[in-house]
C-alpha positions in Angstrom: 0.0 0.0 0.0 1.4 3.4 -1.0 1.1 6.2 1.4 2.3 9.8 1.2 2.2 12.0 4.3 2.8 15.7 3.9 3.8 17.9 6.8 5.4 21.3 7.5 2.5 23.5 6.5 1.3 26.3 8.7 0.8 30.0 9.1 3.5 32.4 8.0 3.8 36.1 7.3 4.7 37.5 3.9 8.4 37.1 3.2 8.7 34.1 5.5 9.8 30.6 4.8 8.4 27.1 5.2 9.8 23.6 4.4 7.3 21.0 3.5 8.0 17.3 3.7 6.4 14.3 2.0 7.3 11.0 3.6 6.5 8.0 1.4 5.9 4.4 2.2 5.1 1.4 0.0 7.4 2.6 -2.8 11.0 3.5 -3.2 10.8 7.1 -4.4 14.2 6.9 -6.1 12.4 5.1 -8.9 9.7 7.7 -9.4 9.3 11.2 -10.4 7.8 13.3 -7.6 5.9 16.5 -7.5 4.4 19.2 -5.4 1.1 20.7 -6.4 -1.1 23.3 -4.7 -4.8 24.1 -4.8 -6.1 27.5 -3.7 -9.8 28.0 -2.8 -11.8 28.2 -5.9 -8.9 27.3 -8.2 -7.7 24.1 -9.9 -4.8 22.1 -8.6 -1.6 23.2 -10.2 2.0 21.9 -10.4 4.4 23.9 -8.3 7.6 21.8 -8.6 8.7 18.5 -9.9 11.8 16.3 -9.6 12.7 13.4 -11.9 13.3 9.8 -10.9 16.7 9.5 -9.3 17.3 6.2 -11.0 16.1 6.9 -14.5 18.2 10.1 -14.8 21.4 8.3 -13.9 21.2 9.8 -10.4 21.1 13.4 -11.8 17.8 14.8 -10.4 16.4 17.3 -12.8 13.8 19.7 -11.5 11.2 22.0 -12.9 9.1 24.8 -11.4 6.1 26.9 -12.1 7.2 30.3 -13.3 5.6 31.9 -10.3 7.8 30.2 -7.8 11.1 30.0 -9.7 13.9 31.3 -7.5 11.8 31.1 -4.4 11.0 27.4 -4.1 13.3 24.4 -4.2 12.3 20.8 -4.5 14.7 18.1 -3.3 14.7 14.5 -2.3 16.4 12.3 0.3 16.1 8.8 -1.0 17.5 7.3 2.1 14.6 8.8 4.1 12.2 8.1 1.2 11.1 11.8 1.5 10.7 14.7 -0.8 10.9 18.3 0.4 9.7 21.7 -0.8 11.6 24.6 0.6 9.6 27.8 0.2 10.9 31.2 0.8 9.8 34.8 0.2 6.2 33.6 0.6 3.4 35.8 -0.6 -0.3 35.8 0.3 -1.2 34.4 -3.1 0.9 31.3 -2.2 -1.8 30.3 0.3 -3.2 26.9 -0.7 -3.3 23.3 0.3 0.0 21.7 -0.9 -0.1 18.1 -2.2 2.7 15.6 -2.9 2.4 13.3 -5.9 4.4 10.1 -6.6 4.7 8.9 -10.2 3.7 10.2 -13.6 1.5 7.4 -15.0 0.1 5.5 -12.0 0.1 8.3 -9.5 -0.5 8.5 -5.8 -1.3 11.6 -3.7 -1.0 12.7 -0.2 -3.7 14.3 1.9 -2.3 17.7 1.6 -0.9 20.3 4.1 -2.3 23.8 4.5 0.0 26.8 3.9 -1.5 30.2 4.9 0.5 33.4 4.2 -1.2 36.3 6.0 -0.3 39.9 6.6 
């Protein structure tokens, strides 16, 4: 059974930082592309950041980001801990959303989400 558990969300003021974690069980994440998505109230879920499979890219993790977060967010993985992270800095009120972790590209699994609220 595959399980993804996100953590690290919370309340933060504009300009602040948070680090989200996604702990996986039931799959070795080194074989899978991983992603972070977010869904704000009344909006569709959107990709925030992705990282390639560690194994399929000859251990050279490639990353991609939504234009709105480039330079402020960083996705990374710790294969030994089977965990993916999203470091977020210079947060803005419009970054408020539920953030979800995704495993895989074809057969996908999702976590339950963690709330990030940026308030002034």
